[in-house]
TORKOL-4160 file (C-alpha; in steps of 0.2 Angstrom, whole numbers, padded with zeros to 4 digits, m for minus):
229
<pt num="1" X="0000" Y="m0002" Z="m0001"/>
<pt num="2" X="0007" Y="0018" Z="m0005"/>
<pt num="3" X="0003" Y="0035" Z="0001"/>
<pt num="4" X="m0009" Y="0043" Z="m0013"/>
<pt num="5" X="m0004" Y="0043" Z="m0029"/>
<pt num="6" X="m0011" Y="0061" Z="m0030"/>
<pt num="7" X="m0001" Y="0068" Z="m0015"/>
<pt num="8" X="0017" Y="0060" Z="m0020"/>
<pt num="9" X="0016" Y="0057" Z="m0038"/>
<pt num="10" X="0015" Y="0039" Z="m0047"/>
<pt num="11" X="0036" Y="0039" Z="m0046"/>
<pt num="12" X="0036" Y="0038" Z="m0025"/>
<pt num="13" X="0019" Y="0029" Z="m0027"/>
<pt num="14" X="0027" Y="0014" Z="m0038"/>
<pt num="15" X="0045" Y="0016" Z="m0025"/>
<pt num="16" X="0033" Y="0013" Z="m0010"/>
<pt num="17" X="0026" Y="m0004" Z="m0016"/>
<pt num="18" X="0043" Y="m0010" Z="m0024"/>
<pt num="19" X="0043" Y="m0003" Z="m0042"/>
<pt num="20" X="0036" Y="m0015" Z="m0057"/>
<pt num="21" X="0046" Y="m0026" Z="m0069"/>
<pt num="22" X="0048" Y="m0015" Z="m0086"/>
<pt num="23" X="0052" Y="m0030" Z="m0096"/>
<pt num="24" X="0035" Y="m0040" Z="m0091"/>
<pt num="25" X="0025" Y="m0022" Z="m0090"/>
<pt num="26" X="0031" Y="m0021" Z="m0110"/>
<pt num="27" X="0028" Y="m0039" Z="m0114"/>
<pt num="28" X="0008" Y="m0038" Z="m0107"/>
<pt num="29" X="0006" Y="m0022" Z="m0122"/>
<pt num="30" X="0011" Y="m0007" Z="m0113"/>
<pt num="31" X="0018" Y="m0001" Z="m0126"/>
<pt num="32" X="0004" Y="0007" Z="m0137"/>
<pt num="33" X="m0002" Y="0021" Z="m0148"/>
<pt num="34" X="m0010" Y="0033" Z="m0138"/>
<pt num="35" X="m0029" Y="0035" Z="m0137"/>
<pt num="36" X="m0029" Y="0018" Z="m0141"/>
<pt num="37" X="m0036" Y="0001" Z="m0131"/>
<pt num="38" X="m0020" Y="m0009" Z="m0127"/>
<pt num="39" X="m0024" Y="m0027" Z="m0134"/>
<pt num="40" X="m0020" Y="m0036" Z="m0116"/>
<pt num="41" X="m0034" Y="m0023" Z="m0109"/>
<pt num="42" X="m0046" Y="m0036" Z="m0103"/>
<pt num="43" X="m0051" Y="m0043" Z="m0085"/>
<pt num="44" X="m0036" Y="m0053" Z="m0080"/>
<pt num="45" X="m0046" Y="m0064" Z="m0068"/>
<pt num="46" X="m0065" Y="m0070" Z="m0071"/>
<pt num="47" X="m0073" Y="m0080" Z="m0057"/>
<pt num="48" X="m0088" Y="m0089" Z="m0063"/>
<pt num="49" X="m0098" Y="m0093" Z="m0049"/>
<pt num="50" X="m0116" Y="m0104" Z="m0048"/>
<pt num="51" X="m0128" Y="m0116" Z="m0039"/>
<pt num="52" X="m0120" Y="m0135" Z="m0042"/>
<pt num="53" X="m0129" Y="m0140" Z="m0056"/>
<pt num="54" X="m0130" Y="m0122" Z="m0066"/>
<pt num="55" X="m0115" Y="m0129" Z="m0077"/>
<pt num="56" X="m0101" Y="m0119" Z="m0069"/>
<pt num="57" X="m0086" Y="m0131" Z="m0072"/>
<pt num="58" X="m0091" Y="m0134" Z="m0091"/>
<pt num="59" X="m0090" Y="m0116" Z="m0093"/>
<pt num="60" X="m0075" Y="m0114" Z="m0085"/>
<pt num="61" X="m0066" Y="m0127" Z="m0093"/>
<pt num="62" X="m0071" Y="m0119" Z="m0111"/>
<pt num="63" X="m0068" Y="m0102" Z="m0106"/>
<pt num="64" X="m0051" Y="m0105" Z="m0102"/>
<pt num="65" X="m0050" Y="m0113" Z="m0119"/>
<pt num="66" X="m0055" Y="m0099" Z="m0128"/>
<pt num="67" X="m0044" Y="m0085" Z="m0116"/>
<pt num="68" X="m0029" Y="m0095" Z="m0116"/>
<pt num="69" X="m0031" Y="m0096" Z="m0098"/>
<pt num="70" X="m0025" Y="m0105" Z="m0082"/>
<pt num="71" X="m0040" Y="m0112" Z="m0072"/>
<pt num="72" X="m0038" Y="m0111" Z="m0053"/>
<pt num="73" X="m0052" Y="m0120" Z="m0042"/>
<pt num="74" X="m0057" Y="m0114" Z="m0025"/>
<pt num="75" X="m0055" Y="m0124" Z="m0015"/>
<pt num="76" X="m0038" Y="m0126" Z="m0024"/>
<pt num="77" X="m0033" Y="m0144" Z="m0029"/>
<pt num="78" X="m0021" Y="m0145" Z="m0015"/>
<pt num="79" X="m0036" Y="m0142" Z="m0001"/>
<pt num="80" X="m0049" Y="m0151" Z="m0010"/>
<pt num="81" X="m0046" Y="m0168" Z="m0002"/>
<pt num="82" X="m0049" Y="m0159" Z="0018"/>
<pt num="83" X="m0067" Y="m0153" Z="0008"/>
<pt num="84" X="m0078" Y="m0165" Z="0014"/>
<pt num="85" X="m0072" Y="m0166" Z="0032"/>
<pt num="86" X="m0074" Y="m0147" Z="0034"/>
<pt num="87" X="m0090" Y="m0148" Z="0026"/>
<pt num="88" X="m0096" Y="m0157" Z="0041"/>
<pt num="89" X="m0089" Y="m0145" Z="0054"/>
<pt num="90" X="m0100" Y="m0131" Z="0063"/>
<pt num="91" X="m0104" Y="m0118" Z="0052"/>
<pt num="92" X="m0091" Y="m0107" Z="0060"/>
<pt num="93" X="m0076" Y="m0117" Z="0058"/>
<pt num="94" X="m0083" Y="m0122" Z="0041"/>
<pt num="95" X="m0082" Y="m0105" Z="0035"/>
<pt num="96" X="m0066" Y="m0103" Z="0042"/>
<pt num="97" X="m0059" Y="m0116" Z="0032"/>
<pt num="98" X="m0065" Y="m0108" Z="0017"/>
<pt num="99" X="m0058" Y="m0093" Z="0020"/>
<pt num="100" X="m0042" Y="m0099" Z="0019"/>
<pt num="101" X="m0045" Y="m0109" Z="0004"/>
<pt num="102" X="m0050" Y="m0091" Z="m0004"/>
<pt num="103" X="m0033" Y="m0086" Z="0001"/>
<pt num="104" X="m0022" Y="m0099" Z="m0005"/>
<pt num="105" X="m0033" Y="m0099" Z="m0023"/>
<pt num="106" X="m0031" Y="m0081" Z="m0024"/>
<pt num="107" X="m0014" Y="m0083" Z="m0022"/>
<pt num="108" X="m0012" Y="m0097" Z="m0035"/>
<pt num="109" X="m0021" Y="m0086" Z="m0047"/>
<pt num="110" X="m0008" Y="m0070" Z="m0043"/>
<pt num="111" X="0007" Y="m0082" Z="m0048"/>
<pt num="112" X="m0001" Y="m0088" Z="m0066"/>
<pt num="113" X="m0006" Y="m0067" Z="m0068"/>
<pt num="114" X="0012" Y="m0061" Z="m0062"/>
<pt num="115" X="0017" Y="m0075" Z="m0076"/>
<pt num="116" X="0007" Y="m0066" Z="m0090"/>
<pt num="117" X="m0006" Y="m0077" Z="m0092"/>
<pt num="118" X="m0027" Y="m0073" Z="m0089"/>
<pt num="119" X="m0034" Y="m0084" Z="m0074"/>
<pt num="120" X="m0052" Y="m0093" Z="m0074"/>
<pt num="121" X="m0057" Y="m0096" Z="m0057"/>
<pt num="122" X="m0069" Y="m0111" Z="m0053"/>
<pt num="123" X="m0080" Y="m0102" Z="m0040"/>
<pt num="124" X="m0071" Y="m0087" Z="m0028"/>
<pt num="125" X="m0073" Y="m0079" Z="m0011"/>
<pt num="126" X="m0090" Y="m0075" Z="m0017"/>
<pt num="127" X="m0096" Y="m0090" Z="m0012"/>
<pt num="128" X="m0090" Y="m0091" Z="0006"/>
<pt num="129" X="m0098" Y="m0073" Z="0008"/>
<pt num="130" X="m0114" Y="m0077" Z="m0001"/>
<pt num="131" X="m0117" Y="m0094" Z="0010"/>
<pt num="132" X="m0111" Y="m0087" Z="0025"/>
<pt num="133" X="m0123" Y="m0073" Z="0025"/>
<pt num="134" X="m0138" Y="m0083" Z="0019"/>
<pt num="135" X="m0135" Y="m0094" Z="0034"/>
<pt num="136" X="m0137" Y="m0078" Z="0044"/>
<pt num="137" X="m0151" Y="m0076" Z="0038"/>
<pt num="138" X="m0147" Y="m0060" Z="0027"/>
<pt num="139" X="m0139" Y="m0056" Z="0011"/>
<pt num="140" X="m0122" Y="m0051" Z="0009"/>
<pt num="141" X="m0114" Y="m0035" Z="0003"/>
<pt num="142" X="m0099" Y="m0028" Z="m0004"/>
<pt num="143" X="m0093" Y="m0023" Z="0016"/>
<pt num="144" X="m0092" Y="m0044" Z="0018"/>
<pt num="145" X="m0078" Y="m0046" Z="0005"/>
<pt num="146" X="m0063" Y="m0051" Z="0016"/>
<pt num="147" X="m0051" Y="m0037" Z="0015"/>
<pt num="148" X="m0036" Y="m0050" Z="0014"/>
<pt num="149" X="m0043" Y="m0056" Z="m0003"/>
<pt num="150" X="m0041" Y="m0049" Z="m0018"/>
<pt num="151" X="m0056" Y="m0048" Z="m0029"/>
<pt num="152" X="m0059" Y="m0054" Z="m0047"/>
<pt num="153" X="m0059" Y="m0043" Z="m0064"/>
<pt num="154" X="m0076" Y="m0051" Z="m0069"/>
<pt num="155" X="m0087" Y="m0062" Z="m0059"/>
<pt num="156" X="m0100" Y="m0070" Z="m0068"/>
<pt num="157" X="m0115" Y="m0078" Z="m0059"/>
<pt num="158" X="m0124" Y="m0094" Z="m0068"/>
<pt num="159" X="m0141" Y="m0095" Z="m0066"/>
<pt num="160" X="m0153" Y="m0109" Z="m0072"/>
<pt num="161" X="m0171" Y="m0112" Z="m0068"/>
<pt num="162" X="m0171" Y="m0122" Z="m0051"/>
<pt num="163" X="m0182" Y="m0136" Z="m0059"/>
<pt num="164" X="m0168" Y="m0137" Z="m0072"/>
<pt num="165" X="m0155" Y="m0137" Z="m0058"/>
<pt num="166" X="m0161" Y="m0150" Z="m0048"/>
<pt num="167" X="m0166" Y="m0162" Z="m0063"/>
<pt num="168" X="m0146" Y="m0161" Z="m0067"/>
<pt num="169" X="m0140" Y="m0166" Z="m0048"/>
<pt num="170" X="m0152" Y="m0180" Z="m0050"/>
<pt num="171" X="m0145" Y="m0186" Z="m0065"/>
<pt num="172" X="m0128" Y="m0186" Z="m0056"/>
<pt num="173" X="m0132" Y="m0199" Z="m0043"/>
<pt num="174" X="m0123" Y="m0189" Z="m0028"/>
<pt num="175" X="m0125" Y="m0189" Z="m0010"/>
<pt num="176" X="m0134" Y="m0173" Z="m0005"/>
<pt num="177" X="m0125" Y="m0162" Z="0006"/>
<pt num="178" X="m0135" Y="m0153" Z="0020"/>
<pt num="179" X="m0129" Y="m0136" Z="0011"/>
<pt num="180" X="m0138" Y="m0144" Z="m0007"/>
<pt num="181" X="m0153" Y="m0150" Z="0005"/>
<pt num="182" X="m0157" Y="m0131" Z="0012"/>
<pt num="183" X="m0156" Y="m0124" Z="m0007"/>
<pt num="184" X="m0168" Y="m0137" Z="m0011"/>
<pt num="185" X="m0181" Y="m0134" Z="0002"/>
<pt num="186" X="m0179" Y="m0118" Z="0008"/>
<pt num="187" X="m0182" Y="m0104" Z="m0007"/>
<pt num="188" X="m0178" Y="m0089" Z="0004"/>
<pt num="189" X="m0162" Y="m0097" Z="0009"/>
<pt num="190" X="m0158" Y="m0101" Z="m0010"/>
<pt num="191" X="m0163" Y="m0082" Z="m0015"/>
<pt num="192" X="m0153" Y="m0074" Z="m0002"/>
<pt num="193" X="m0139" Y="m0083" Z="m0008"/>
<pt num="194" X="m0142" Y="m0077" Z="m0026"/>
<pt num="195" X="m0146" Y="m0060" Z="m0020"/>
<pt num="196" X="m0130" Y="m0061" Z="m0012"/>
<pt num="197" X="m0120" Y="m0065" Z="m0026"/>
<pt num="198" X="m0128" Y="m0050" Z="m0037"/>
<pt num="199" X="m0124" Y="m0037" Z="m0023"/>
<pt num="200" X="m0107" Y="m0044" Z="m0021"/>
<pt num="201" X="m0104" Y="m0038" Z="m0042"/>
<pt num="202" X="m0108" Y="m0053" Z="m0051"/>
<pt num="203" X="m0117" Y="m0052" Z="m0069"/>
<pt num="204" X="m0129" Y="m0063" Z="m0069"/>
<pt num="205" X="m0132" Y="m0075" Z="m0086"/>
<pt num="206" X="m0146" Y="m0087" Z="m0091"/>
<pt num="207" X="m0136" Y="m0103" Z="m0090"/>
<pt num="208" X="m0150" Y="m0114" Z="m0098"/>
<pt num="209" X="m0143" Y="m0113" Z="m0114"/>
<pt num="210" X="m0128" Y="m0121" Z="m0121"/>
<pt num="211" X="m0110" Y="m0121" Z="m0113"/>
<pt num="212" X="m0103" Y="m0113" Z="m0132"/>
<pt num="213" X="m0117" Y="m0098" Z="m0130"/>
<pt num="214" X="m0114" Y="m0093" Z="m0111"/>
<pt num="215" X="m0096" Y="m0094" Z="m0115"/>
<pt num="216" X="m0099" Y="m0081" Z="m0132"/>
<pt num="217" X="m0109" Y="m0071" Z="m0119"/>
<pt num="218" X="m0096" Y="m0070" Z="m0106"/>
<pt num="219" X="m0084" Y="m0064" Z="m0122"/>
<pt num="220" X="m0094" Y="m0051" Z="m0127"/>
<pt num="221" X="m0093" Y="m0045" Z="m0108"/>
<pt num="222" X="m0075" Y="m0046" Z="m0108"/>
<pt num="223" X="m0074" Y="m0038" Z="m0129"/>
<pt num="224" X="m0084" Y="m0024" Z="m0120"/>
<pt num="225" X="m0072" Y="m0022" Z="m0105"/>
<pt num="226" X="m0083" Y="m0026" Z="m0091"/>
<pt num="227" X="m0079" Y="m0027" Z="m0072"/>
<pt num="228" X="m0085" Y="m0033" Z="m0057"/>
<pt num="229" X="m0074" Y="m0020" Z="m0046"/>
């Protein structure tokens, strides 16, 4: 964190945060004609959210292929084996573990970004915040986002009609979690979760269409410079 740029100037502010790597800066498209948009001026980190059954993982894979991006899951793969055990913990301990997972996932995403690659996140801190608020009987707002976790440049919420979502889940024949049971049986709870995503800056996209069409819609947002910040 630097002193305000308007107070100390860009040179001193950069020096206070360690400066920048000029070669990487130029490699990312910094050398462009004045008045034009650099070709790399796109959301560098896109997080895709959605309730289970929304087609999220398929969209993440196709979008990453389209953009030549790295995929980061949340929780990250290094912590995925502990997820089931922590899902069974009391709500407070469960959310604390998910916050640790959020921090680890965003650190992994940052490493890809520093290497010059865009990142597509399969879930983000938005999930932890949205569900925590919903369990408390309220909808989240921007102030609930933990300060130690960077926000994605673009947050997408895949929204699918509930009958379609439940039909997809039944086809998977997986064990229903307590959280998923609450979503299925408690419509106000489900509504709070979805409202929280939007309050956190998510752009809602109908996910009842094909994954390829969803990716095209997201790419149009990216090309038009959409942002959730």
